[in-house]
Backbone as a chain_set.jsonl record, in Angstrom:
{"seq": "XXXXXXXXXXXXXXXXXXXXXXXXXXXXXXXXXXXXXXXXXXXXXXXXXXXXXXXXXXXXXXXXXXXXXXXXXXXXXXXXXXXXXXXXXXXXXXXXXXXXXXXXXXXXXXXXXXXXXXXXXXXXXXXXXXXXXXXXXXXXXXXXXXXXXXXXXXXXXXXXXXXXXXXXXXXXXXXXXXXXXXXXXXXXXXXXXXXXXXXXXXXXXXXX", "coords": {"N": [[0.841, -1.183, 0.0], [0.506, 2.198, -0.789], [2.082, 5.007, 0.697], [2.475, 8.384, 1.11], [4.354, 9.626, 2.829], [6.279, 7.621, 3.53], [7.239, 7.052, 0.997], [8.376, 9.504, 0.337], [10.436, 9.652, 2.234], [11.927, 7.433, 1.446], [12.686, 8.294, -1.134], [14.276, 10.517, -0.469], [16.38, 9.262, 0.969], [17.361, 7.628, -1.107], [18.29, 9.51, -2.941], [20.368, 10.621, -1.461], [22.161, 8.467, -1.22], [22.994, 7.893, -3.815], [25.085, 6.268, -6.05], [25.975, 4.51, -4.217], [25.713, 1.838, -1.733], [24.424, 2.677, 0.561], [23.682, 5.771, 2.242], [25.754, 7.889, 4.368], [25.479, 8.296, 7.923], [25.916, 10.908, 8.862], [25.148, 12.414, 6.725], [22.439, 12.571, 6.747], [20.098, 14.91, 7.406], [17.928, 17.066, 9.367], [16.353, 19.087, 8.074], [15.42, 18.544, 5.275], [13.486, 16.588, 5.734], [11.771, 17.53, 7.605], [8.993, 17.727, 7.992], [8.277, 15.181, 8.579], [9.546, 14.302, 10.823], [8.439, 13.663, 13.323], [7.52, 11.095, 13.036], [9.713, 9.609, 12.536], [12.735, 7.675, 13.043], [15.945, 6.579, 14.372], [17.9, 3.716, 14.443], [20.439, 2.034, 16.288], [23.186, -0.174, 16.425], [25.709, -1.551, 18.308], [28.682, -3.264, 17.945], [28.015, -6.577, 18.724], [25.619, -6.145, 19.864], [22.017, -5.802, 20.268], [19.891, -3.957, 18.01], [18.983, -0.67, 18.99], [16.8, 2.096, 19.793], [18.177, 5.069, 18.856], [17.377, 7.623, 18.33], [14.053, 8.925, 18.439], [10.994, 9.957, 17.057], [8.597, 12.39, 18.287], [5.862, 11.74, 17.963], [5.904, 8.964, 17.659], [6.762, 8.142, 20.176], [4.531, 8.933, 21.598], [2.554, 7.29, 20.477], [3.386, 4.791, 21.421], [3.328, 5.274, 24.075], [5.505, 5.9, 25.719], [8.941, 6.86, 26.34], [11.064, 6.132, 23.734], [13.79, 6.088, 23.263], [16.847, 4.394, 23.498], [15.59, 1.991, 23.883], [15.319, -1.492, 23.078], [14.625, -2.364, 19.746], [13.341, -4.725, 18.967], [11.865, -5.338, 21.194], [9.361, -4.281, 21.005], [7.739, -6.055, 19.756], [5.576, -8.945, 19.401], [6.222, -12.134, 20.976], [6.579, -14.294, 19.136], [7.399, -12.974, 16.865], [9.781, -11.686, 17.387], [12.316, -12.848, 16.752], [12.203, -12.892, 13.956], [12.068, -10.116, 13.394], [14.544, -9.297, 14.455], [16.299, -10.634, 12.74], [15.641, -9.474, 10.287], [16.423, -6.819, 10.768], [19.187, -7.166, 11.139], [19.912, -8.181, 8.616], [19.252, -6.008, 6.975], [20.995, -4.023, 7.95], [23.508, -5.234, 7.496], [23.566, -6.163, 4.785], [22.552, -4.031, 3.446], [19.85, -3.788, 2.623], [16.561, -2.642, 1.892], [13.748, -2.536, 3.971], [10.308, -2.989, 4.035], [7.431, -2.999, 5.888], [4.278, -4.135, 6.946], [2.229, -3.961, 9.771], [0.33, -5.022, 12.67], [-0.728, -3.137, 15.366], [-1.386, -3.572, 18.783], [-3.33, -2.278, 21.358], [-3.238, -1.253, 24.86], [-5.821, -1.573, 25.691], [-6.818, -3.473, 24.038], [-7.457, -2.629, 21.499], [-6.98, -2.333, 17.907], [-4.646, -1.393, 15.383], [-3.505, -0.707, 12.072], [-0.254, -0.391, 10.826], [2.504, 1.062, 9.04], [5.834, 0.282, 8.366], [9.051, 1.437, 7.562], [12.367, 0.659, 6.817], [15.575, 1.862, 6.395], [18.855, 1.355, 5.411], [21.914, 2.692, 6.744], [25.297, 3.751, 6.146], [27.861, 1.753, 7.607], [29.724, 2.462, 10.586], [32.795, 2.105, 11.774], [32.575, 0.185, 14.549], [29.885, 0.27, 14.611], [26.457, 0.155, 13.545], [23.715, 1.438, 11.61], [20.231, 2.287, 11.18], [17.833, 4.105, 9.377], [14.529, 4.974, 9.973], [10.89, 4.838, 9.623], [7.597, 5.087, 10.931], [4.255, 4.816, 10.154], [0.836, 5.289, 10.739], [-1.82, 3.454, 9.187], [-4.477, 4.898, 8.127], [-6.543, 6.715, 10.477], [-6.89, 6.072, 13.454], [-9.021, 6.984, 16.104], [-8.243, 6.705, 18.716], [-5.526, 6.48, 18.84], [-2.439, 7.367, 20.263], [-3.573, 8.019, 22.645], [-4.371, 5.678, 23.793], [-2.085, 3.539, 24.484], [0.001, 1.632, 22.273], [0.964, -1.649, 22.856], [1.99, -3.949, 21.808], [3.336, -5.315, 18.837], [2.427, -6.935, 15.769], [3.473, -8.791, 13.058], [2.272, -8.385, 9.736], [2.806, -8.335, 6.917], [5.697, -8.504, 4.779], [8.09, -6.763, 2.822], [11.032, -6.874, 0.921], [13.626, -4.973, -0.399], [16.251, -4.917, -2.586], [18.908, -2.77, -2.923], [20.835, -3.104, -4.904], [19.531, -4.265, -6.944], [17.328, -2.682, -8.027], [13.811, -1.879, -8.351], [12.574, -1.07, -11.512], [11.043, 1.634, -11.548], [9.122, 4.656, -11.095], [8.06, 4.944, -8.657], [9.29, 3.251, -6.452], [8.918, 2.055, -3.878], [6.15, 1.648, -3.742], [5.578, -0.032, -6.015], [7.316, -2.233, -5.56], [6.307, -3.184, -3.17], [3.72, -4.064, -3.863], [4.415, -6.069, -5.673], [5.854, -7.943, -4.165], [4.403, -8.471, -1.883], [1.525, -8.644, -2.386], [-0.932, -9.186, -1.145], [-3.912, -8.354, 0.697], [-3.979, -5.98, 3.425], [-5.725, -6.765, 5.321], [-5.47, -9.417, 5.777], [-4.988, -11.997, 8.173], [-2.473, -12.846, 8.988], [0.282, -12.605, 7.136], [3.207, -13.469, 5.61], [5.121, -13.148, 2.959], [7.009, -15.269, 0.892], [10.175, -14.356, -0.297], [13.175, -14.327, -1.964], [16.202, -12.852, -1.119], [19.426, -12.442, -1.717], [20.977, -14.277, 0.763], [18.782, -14.445, 2.355], [15.518, -15.513, 3.256], [12.148, -14.841, 3.56], [9.249, -16.251, 4.908], [6.002, -17.927, 5.086], [4.853, -18.198, 8.377], [6.633, -16.801, 9.785], [9.398, -17.098, 10.049], [12.948, -17.027, 9.311], [15.262, -18.216, 7.025], [18.656, -18.988, 6.44]], "CA": [[0.0, 0.0, 0.0], [1.277, 3.41, -0.92], [1.942, 6.083, 1.664], [3.333, 9.452, 0.617], [5.454, 9.913, 3.746], [7.342, 6.626, 3.387], [7.832, 7.232, -0.324], [9.22, 10.692, 0.395], [11.659, 9.309, 2.969], [12.713, 6.556, 0.579], [13.269, 9.123, -2.182], [15.355, 11.308, 0.147], [17.477, 8.316, 1.223], [17.878, 7.179, -2.397], [19.075, 10.614, -3.508], [21.591, 10.76, -0.667], [23.113, 7.374, -1.435], [23.53, 7.913, -5.166], [25.487, 4.954, -6.556], [26.446, 3.705, -3.086], [24.718, 0.95, -1.136], [23.679, 3.427, 1.57], [24.325, 7.03, 2.617], [26.336, 7.941, 5.702], [24.576, 8.877, 8.92], [26.135, 12.352, 8.961], [24.502, 13.062, 5.588], [21.013, 12.701, 7.032], [19.844, 16.143, 8.14], [16.49, 17.226, 9.644], [15.619, 20.05, 7.242], [14.673, 18.005, 4.128], [12.406, 15.689, 6.158], [11.257, 18.117, 8.844], [7.559, 17.476, 8.161], [8.077, 13.775, 8.939], [10.433, 13.954, 11.933], [7.689, 13.091, 14.446], [7.305, 9.665, 12.755], [10.998, 9.064, 12.085], [13.634, 7.225, 14.106], [17.229, 5.991, 13.991], [18.337, 2.584, 15.26], [21.893, 1.87, 16.373], [23.686, -1.422, 16.992], [27.147, -1.483, 18.549], [29.234, -4.607, 18.044], [27.02, -7.646, 18.566], [24.422, -5.793, 20.632], [20.805, -5.687, 19.474], [19.59, -2.573, 17.63], [18.172, 0.114, 19.913], [16.464, 3.439, 19.339], [19.087, 6.154, 19.188], [16.481, 8.775, 18.293], [12.682, 8.552, 18.092], [10.114, 11.114, 16.933], [7.657, 12.606, 19.383], [4.604, 11.029, 17.752], [6.135, 7.544, 17.914], [6.766, 7.974, 21.626], [3.144, 9.054, 22.039], [1.836, 6.089, 20.034], [3.755, 3.677, 22.296], [3.107, 5.687, 25.448], [6.742, 5.938, 26.506], [10.142, 7.303, 25.657], [11.627, 4.974, 23.043], [15.239, 6.171, 23.184], [17.617, 3.314, 24.143], [14.794, 0.761, 23.971], [15.56, -2.442, 21.99], [13.538, -2.315, 18.768], [12.615, -6.001, 18.961], [11.013, -5.447, 22.382], [8.018, -3.804, 20.675], [7.033, -7.072, 18.985], [5.15, -10.153, 20.097], [7.307, -13.106, 21.136], [6.803, -15.115, 17.936], [7.968, -12.142, 15.805], [11.033, -11.048, 17.803], [13.445, -13.375, 16.002], [12.055, -12.411, 12.587], [12.444, -8.711, 13.375], [15.989, -9.202, 14.68], [16.995, -11.07, 11.536], [15.415, -8.449, 9.267], [17.283, -5.685, 11.097], [20.566, -7.555, 10.873], [20.101, -8.27, 7.172], [19.221, -4.656, 6.414], [22.233, -3.346, 8.331], [24.681, -5.891, 6.919], [23.492, -6.266, 3.328], [22.021, -2.758, 2.924], [18.544, -3.985, 2.003], [15.457, -1.836, 2.401], [12.649, -3.363, 4.463], [9.003, -2.337, 4.185], [6.677, -3.968, 6.659], [2.975, -3.763, 7.473], [1.997, -4.709, 10.999], [-0.805, -4.682, 13.51], [-0.401, -2.73, 16.72], [-2.474, -3.816, 19.727], [-3.234, -1.328, 22.464], [-3.43, -1.771, 26.214], [-7.245, -1.882, 25.833], [-7.193, -4.472, 23.056], [-7.755, -2.047, 20.196], [-6.01, -2.695, 16.879], [-4.382, -0.424, 14.316], [-2.535, -1.141, 11.079], [0.816, 0.585, 10.667], [3.493, 0.802, 7.998], [7.202, 0.501, 8.825], [10.088, 1.481, 6.534], [13.72, 0.633, 7.355], [16.556, 2.24, 5.385], [20.191, 1.21, 5.987], [22.923, 3.733, 6.64], [26.637, 3.183, 6.08], [28.416, 1.35, 8.895], [30.794, 3.307, 11.114], [33.656, 1.342, 12.684], [31.904, -0.929, 15.207], [28.488, 0.636, 14.775], [25.595, 0.089, 12.376], [22.557, 2.29, 11.794], [19.085, 2.243, 10.274], [16.88, 5.209, 9.409], [13.214, 4.361, 9.836], [9.664, 5.61, 9.765], [6.375, 4.343, 11.219], [3.088, 5.613, 9.791], [-0.442, 4.568, 10.85], [-2.638, 3.349, 7.983], [-5.741, 5.389, 8.625], [-6.435, 7.624, 11.612], [-7.661, 5.61, 14.614], [-9.272, 8.105, 17.007], [-7.66, 6.44, 20.026], [-4.074, 6.414, 18.769], [-1.718, 8.34, 21.101], [-4.198, 8.104, 23.971], [-4.37, 4.29, 24.257], [-0.755, 3.152, 23.996], [0.244, 0.321, 21.663], [1.842, -2.422, 23.731], [2.534, -5.108, 21.103], [3.263, -5.319, 17.372], [2.323, -8.251, 15.136], [3.773, -8.691, 11.635], [1.264, -8.768, 8.759], [3.459, -8.634, 5.641], [7.062, -7.981, 4.653], [8.705, -6.612, 1.503], [12.465, -6.585, 0.986], [14.095, -4.372, -1.642], [17.704, -4.922, -2.679], [19.352, -1.594, -3.677], [21.645, -3.478, -6.055], [18.624, -4.743, -7.982], [16.143, -1.869, -7.786], [12.654, -2.016, -9.232], [12.595, 0.025, -12.483], [9.784, 2.369, -11.485], [9.255, 5.978, -10.493], [7.568, 4.821, -7.295], [9.81, 1.927, -6.139], [8.324, 1.466, -2.687], [4.791, 1.232, -4.091], [5.616, -1.162, -6.944], [7.954, -3.391, -4.928], [5.388, -3.703, -2.155], [2.669, -4.826, -4.534], [4.964, -7.245, -6.327], [6.362, -8.947, -3.247], [3.417, -8.832, -0.878], [0.427, -9.156, -3.187], [-2.071, -9.589, -0.342], [-4.481, -7.22, 1.413], [-3.543, -5.841, 4.807], [-6.712, -7.354, 6.215], [-5.111, -10.803, 6.054], [-4.684, -12.103, 9.593], [-1.019, -12.93, 9.17], [0.848, -13.006, 5.868], [4.584, -13.111, 5.324], [5.286, -13.759, 1.653], [8.372, -15.684, 0.611], [10.907, -13.645, -1.351], [14.591, -14.547, -1.723], [17.132, -11.752, -1.353], [20.729, -12.988, -1.329], [20.845, -15.49, 1.56], [17.631, -14.324, 3.241], [14.188, -15.85, 2.747], [11.04, -14.636, 4.484], [8.213, -17.143, 4.436], [4.861, -18.113, 5.968], [5.195, -18.751, 9.678], [7.392, -15.777, 10.487], [10.779, -17.473, 10.268], [13.871, -16.676, 8.237], [16.292, -19.242, 6.881], [19.812, -18.607, 5.627]], "C": [[0.885, 1.245, 0.0], [1.024, 4.354, 0.25], [2.958, 7.146, 1.285], [4.538, 9.696, 1.515], [6.603, 8.915, 3.601], [8.01, 6.735, 2.023], [8.743, 8.454, -0.368], [10.526, 10.4, 1.13], [12.55, 8.404, 2.139], [13.404, 7.363, -0.52], [14.425, 9.954, -1.671], [16.582, 10.439, 0.38], [18.145, 7.887, -0.088], [18.731, 8.255, -3.064], [20.398, 10.786, -2.763], [22.619, 9.688, -1.019], [23.719, 7.383, -2.831], [23.826, 6.504, -5.656], [25.968, 4.029, -5.445], [25.335, 2.802, -2.549], [23.848, 1.685, -0.129], [24.408, 4.731, 1.862], [24.928, 6.94, 4.015], [25.38, 8.647, 6.66], [24.71, 10.398, 8.982], [25.481, 13.114, 7.808], [23.007, 13.288, 5.818], [20.807, 13.925, 7.915], [18.347, 16.368, 8.31], [15.725, 18.056, 8.622], [14.834, 19.419, 6.089], [13.487, 17.118, 4.512], [11.703, 16.233, 7.404], [9.772, 17.836, 9.068], [7.264, 16.045, 8.609], [8.872, 13.365, 10.179], [9.689, 13.284, 13.092], [7.479, 11.589, 14.292], [8.594, 8.936, 12.384], [11.864, 8.651, 13.268], [14.959, 6.745, 13.51], [17.545, 4.87, 14.97], [19.85, 2.468, 15.203], [22.215, 0.522, 17.001], [25.197, -1.303, 17.124], [27.688, -2.886, 18.757], [28.174, -5.653, 17.776], [25.73, -7.338, 19.321], [23.206, -5.658, 19.716], [20.503, -4.22, 19.163], [18.634, -1.902, 18.618], [17.848, 1.468, 19.278], [17.547, 4.416, 19.802], [18.306, 7.467, 19.263], [15.092, 8.268, 17.926], [11.816, 9.798, 18.097], [9.074, 11.189, 18.043], [6.347, 11.846, 19.197], [4.758, 9.533, 18.032], [6.131, 7.265, 19.412], [5.354, 8.065, 22.181], [2.329, 7.816, 21.685], [2.11, 4.923, 20.969], [3.706, 4.049, 23.777], [4.33, 5.71, 26.325], [7.877, 6.495, 25.67], [10.822, 6.076, 25.046], [13.156, 4.976, 23.005], [15.894, 5.114, 24.076], [16.843, 2.007, 24.295], [15.149, -0.182, 22.821], [14.367, -2.461, 21.032], [12.697, -3.584, 18.81], [11.668, -6.134, 20.142], [9.588, -4.98, 22.122], [7.148, -4.905, 20.075], [6.638, -8.264, 19.835], [6.263, -11.195, 20.039], [7.606, -13.86, 19.85], [7.438, -14.315, 16.797], [9.345, -11.566, 16.149], [12.228, -11.532, 16.988], [13.403, -12.914, 14.554], [12.503, -10.962, 12.474], [13.956, -8.56, 13.543], [16.769, -9.591, 13.433], [16.822, -10.063, 10.404], [16.295, -7.23, 9.51], [18.735, -5.988, 10.76], [20.841, -7.602, 9.376], [20.127, -6.894, 6.525], [20.511, -3.914, 6.719], [23.446, -3.911, 7.608], [24.69, -5.843, 5.401], [22.881, -5.043, 2.65], [20.749, -2.972, 2.097], [17.519, -3.071, 2.662], [14.328, -2.781, 2.808], [11.401, -2.509, 4.597], [8.058, -3.363, 4.786], [5.344, -3.374, 7.095], [2.709, -4.601, 8.722], [0.775, -4.191, 11.75], [-0.297, -4.301, 14.898], [-1.607, -2.955, 17.614], [-2.272, -2.949, 20.955], [-3.463, -2.007, 23.812], [-4.883, -2.139, 26.478], [-7.733, -2.874, 24.788], [-7.605, -3.928, 21.711], [-6.635, -2.397, 19.219], [-5.874, -1.584, 15.846], [-3.373, -1.027, 13.357], [-1.526, -0.02, 10.865], [1.799, 0.12, 9.606], [4.872, 1.18, 8.514], [8.154, 0.466, 7.64], [11.442, 1.542, 7.214], [14.715, 0.86, 6.23], [17.956, 2.168, 5.98], [21.052, 2.447, 5.785], [24.295, 3.075, 6.669], [27.156, 2.872, 7.478], [29.563, 2.273, 9.286], [31.585, 2.51, 12.149], [32.89, 0.15, 13.252], [30.414, -0.675, 15.383], [27.732, 0.553, 13.453], [24.309, 0.85, 12.676], [21.471, 1.99, 10.773], [18.267, 3.511, 10.482], [15.509, 4.61, 9.166], [12.064, 5.323, 10.002], [8.508, 4.663, 10.045], [5.194, 5.27, 10.988], [1.819, 4.782, 9.999], [-1.168, 4.557, 9.503], [-4.067, 3.681, 8.39], [-5.483, 6.291, 9.834], [-7.306, 7.148, 12.767], [-7.812, 6.738, 15.635], [-8.534, 7.956, 18.337], [-6.132, 6.46, 20.039], [-3.454, 7.608, 19.496], [-2.38, 8.57, 22.456], [-4.301, 6.722, 24.623], [-3.114, 3.643, 23.676], [-0.722, 1.759, 23.381], [1.28, -0.416, 22.512], [2.466, -3.626, 23.03], [2.314, -4.978, 19.602], [3.197, -6.749, 16.859], [2.499, -8.098, 13.631], [2.583, -9.161, 10.796], [1.898, -9.158, 7.431], [4.801, -7.922, 5.567], [7.447, -7.874, 3.188], [10.178, -6.283, 1.716], [12.92, -6.095, -0.378], [15.615, -4.318, -1.61], [18.156, -3.723, -3.506], [20.209, -1.921, -4.896], [20.803, -4.019, -7.203], [17.305, -4.0, -7.849], [15.024, -2.151, -8.774], [12.648, -0.835, -10.199], [11.269, 0.764, -12.532], [10.016, 3.706, -10.83], [8.792, 5.977, -9.051], [7.992, 3.462, -6.758], [9.192, 1.283, -4.912], [6.943, 0.902, -3.005], [4.818, -0.037, -4.949], [6.201, -2.399, -6.286], [7.035, -4.014, -3.891], [4.303, -4.546, -2.802], [3.206, -6.121, -5.123], [5.325, -8.329, -5.333], [5.358, -9.355, -2.187], [2.189, -9.434, -1.555], [-0.776, -9.632, -2.4], [-2.616, -8.367, 0.376], [-3.997, -7.18, 2.849], [-4.533, -6.445, 5.782], [-6.428, -8.823, 6.494], [-4.629, -10.908, 7.501], [-3.191, -12.178, 9.859], [-0.424, -13.452, 7.877], [2.278, -12.524, 5.75], [4.953, -13.858, 4.048], [6.751, -14.081, 1.39], [8.974, -14.88, -0.527], [12.394, -13.735, -1.048], [15.385, -13.294, -2.067], [18.475, -12.199, -0.8], [20.503, -14.251, -0.5], [19.571, -15.515, 2.392], [16.343, -14.756, 2.552], [13.175, -15.634, 3.858], [9.882, -15.469, 4.004], [7.119, -17.306, 5.477], [5.29, -18.772, 7.276], [6.101, -17.822, 10.458], [8.817, -16.144, 10.792], [11.624, -17.041, 9.083], [14.968, -17.729, 8.214], [17.419, -18.726, 6.016], [19.892, -19.502, 4.392]], "O": [[1.887, 1.313, 0.712], [-0.103, 4.482, 0.73], [4.149, 6.863, 1.154], [5.634, 9.949, 1.016], [7.768, 9.312, 3.554], [9.219, 6.531, 1.906], [9.772, 8.434, -1.042], [11.594, 10.842, 0.708], [13.77, 8.568, 2.117], [14.581, 7.138, -0.806], [15.444, 10.09, -2.349], [17.697, 10.829, 0.032], [19.371, 7.798, -0.157], [19.759, 7.959, -3.673], [21.428, 11.066, -3.376], [23.813, 9.975, -1.106], [24.847, 6.925, -3.014], [22.942, 5.647, -5.679], [26.329, 2.883, -5.709], [24.162, 2.985, -2.875], [22.67, 1.363, 0.027], [25.632, 4.792, 1.742], [24.633, 6.005, 4.76], [24.578, 9.487, 6.251], [23.71, 11.099, 9.138], [25.28, 14.325, 7.902], [22.391, 14.114, 5.145], [21.29, 13.966, 9.046], [17.564, 15.906, 7.48], [14.566, 17.76, 8.333], [13.656, 19.74, 5.935], [12.58, 16.916, 3.703], [11.109, 15.471, 8.166], [9.334, 17.717, 10.213], [6.133, 15.73, 8.976], [8.867, 12.191, 10.547], [10.254, 12.427, 13.772], [7.282, 10.882, 15.28], [8.561, 7.779, 11.966], [11.744, 9.205, 14.36], [15.073, 6.535, 12.302], [17.465, 5.056, 16.184], [20.466, 2.771, 14.181], [21.596, 0.123, 17.987], [25.885, -0.988, 16.153], [27.221, -3.617, 19.631], [27.512, -5.631, 16.739], [24.843, -8.188, 19.403], [23.356, -5.423, 18.517], [20.823, -3.338, 19.96], [17.625, -2.477, 19.025], [18.526, 1.92, 18.356], [17.794, 4.562, 20.999], [18.542, 8.302, 20.136], [14.962, 7.293, 17.186], [11.885, 10.605, 19.024], [8.722, 10.181, 18.656], [5.777, 11.357, 20.172], [3.851, 8.905, 18.578], [5.565, 6.269, 19.862], [5.012, 7.358, 23.129], [1.517, 7.346, 22.483], [1.206, 4.15, 21.286], [4.013, 3.221, 24.635], [4.226, 5.557, 27.542], [7.78, 6.588, 24.447], [11.118, 5.106, 25.744], [13.755, 3.936, 22.733], [15.543, 4.96, 25.246], [17.39, 1.02, 24.787], [15.271, 0.275, 21.685], [13.222, -2.565, 21.472], [11.472, -3.521, 18.701], [10.756, -6.959, 20.105], [8.695, -5.249, 22.926], [5.944, -4.712, 19.902], [7.269, -8.562, 20.849], [7.132, -11.147, 19.168], [8.773, -14.048, 19.506], [7.965, -14.907, 15.855], [10.007, -11.008, 15.274], [13.064, -10.727, 16.576], [14.439, -12.58, 13.978], [13.242, -10.614, 11.553], [14.577, -7.767, 12.836], [17.775, -8.964, 13.101], [17.759, -9.824, 9.642], [16.852, -6.669, 8.567], [19.428, -5.162, 10.166], [21.876, -7.121, 8.916], [20.933, -6.64, 5.63], [21.065, -3.247, 5.845], [24.312, -3.16, 7.158], [25.711, -5.518, 4.795], [22.712, -5.02, 1.431], [20.598, -2.408, 1.013], [17.613, -2.77, 3.852], [13.994, -3.713, 2.076], [11.432, -1.436, 5.2], [7.905, -4.464, 4.257], [5.29, -2.235, 7.561], [2.94, -5.81, 8.725], [0.269, -3.097, 11.501], [0.462, -5.043, 15.523], [-2.724, -2.58, 17.259], [-1.179, -2.893, 21.52], [-3.833, -3.179, 23.883], [-5.167, -2.925, 27.382], [-8.938, -3.095, 24.663], [-8.062, -4.686, 20.856], [-5.513, -2.71, 19.616], [-6.849, -0.925, 15.483], [-2.485, -1.772, 13.771], [-1.894, 1.148, 10.741], [1.905, -1.072, 9.317], [5.06, 2.277, 9.041], [8.075, -0.435, 6.805], [11.657, 2.377, 8.092], [14.705, 0.143, 5.23], [18.232, 2.855, 6.964], [20.93, 3.154, 4.785], [24.436, 1.958, 7.166], [26.922, 3.631, 8.419], [30.277, 2.797, 8.431], [31.109, 2.27, 13.259], [32.586, -0.794, 12.522], [29.758, -1.32, 16.2], [28.279, 0.838, 12.388], [23.86, 0.912, 13.821], [21.735, 1.513, 9.669], [18.037, 3.939, 11.613], [15.34, 3.814, 8.242], [12.228, 6.457, 10.452], [8.435, 3.573, 9.477], [5.13, 6.365, 11.547], [1.735, 3.668, 9.481], [-1.132, 5.543, 8.768], [-4.777, 2.836, 8.934], [-4.334, 6.588, 10.164], [-8.348, 7.744, 13.04], [-6.824, 7.381, 15.992], [-8.235, 8.947, 19.004], [-5.513, 6.457, 21.103], [-3.919, 8.737, 19.344], [-1.813, 9.24, 23.319], [-4.316, 6.606, 25.848], [-3.094, 3.25, 22.51], [-1.335, 0.824, 23.897], [2.334, 0.128, 22.841], [3.367, -4.26, 23.578], [1.239, -4.579, 19.153], [3.814, -7.657, 17.418], [1.755, -7.352, 12.994], [1.964, -10.184, 11.09], [1.564, -10.204, 6.873], [5.016, -6.887, 6.198], [7.169, -8.777, 2.399], [10.521, -5.497, 2.599], [12.634, -6.724, -1.397], [16.197, -3.732, -0.698], [17.824, -3.651, -4.69], [20.306, -1.114, -5.82], [21.307, -4.21, -8.31], [16.271, -4.616, -7.588], [15.265, -2.605, -9.892], [12.711, 0.309, -9.749], [10.465, 0.554, -13.441], [10.986, 3.884, -10.094], [9.094, 6.904, -8.299], [7.142, 2.583, -6.613], [8.963, 0.074, -4.906], [6.61, -0.205, -2.58], [4.139, -1.012, -4.627], [5.658, -3.494, -6.428], [6.991, -5.236, -3.749], [4.005, -5.641, -2.324], [2.536, -7.153, -5.08], [5.13, -9.512, -5.612], [5.441, -10.457, -1.644], [1.854, -10.596, -1.324], [-1.576, -10.409, -2.922], [-1.865, -7.429, 0.642], [-3.646, -8.209, 3.426], [-4.211, -6.621, 6.957], [-7.073, -9.421, 7.355], [-3.942, -10.014, 7.997], [-2.704, -11.631, 10.848], [-0.602, -14.625, 7.548], [2.543, -11.323, 5.785], [5.082, -15.082, 4.064], [7.629, -13.255, 1.638], [8.367, -14.736, -1.588], [12.839, -13.275, 0.004], [15.259, -12.745, -3.161], [18.654, -12.323, 0.412], [19.903, -15.205, -0.994], [19.301, -16.507, 3.07], [16.104, -14.405, 1.397], [13.318, -16.17, 4.957], [9.542, -15.422, 2.822], [7.279, -16.878, 6.62], [6.001, -19.778, 7.275], [6.321, -18.02, 11.653], [9.414, -15.57, 11.703], [11.111, -16.731, 8.008], [15.527, -18.087, 9.251], [17.182, -18.101, 4.982], [20.799, -19.345, 3.574]]}, "num_chains": 1, "name": "protein.A"}
């Protein structure tokens, strides 16, 4: 599903990287994406540690009802999805793949919302790796930001390899349709798509 904000962030990231696999973190500046900063975040992994929020927009903190800085990213997800999320993060950081993910957020009162997640790799720095990301609600649930989301559940995953880009003016939109091909109303769909050594498939697991 298309969302203008994620497409704008992808376009900004793509322009920054040029012919490289990913831009450097220092190249990412607030001004060009200032209208989206509230929904934007940066993840950092040092050495073998799990990726944590280095920065998180104010709206994201409101959606989850807490300060996200320094929180492990995988901690936001249900138990059965934690390993999948960790592997997707590692693959994106290591192989510079773009990840687009649709998921269901469940609130403390049992309400549900569909959200869109975009992960964009940044160039590694010595012993540190980074991801630039964005989370956008699909629709406008009236309760969002007042009834905190306490658990995420994966609905669908798309992986885009920058070395084999989709030949389209709207790459996020086209790649999502091609690799997911299912409505977001599906209860749980992870479509198999091979990218280098990674395969995402039904059941929420990843095999090398």
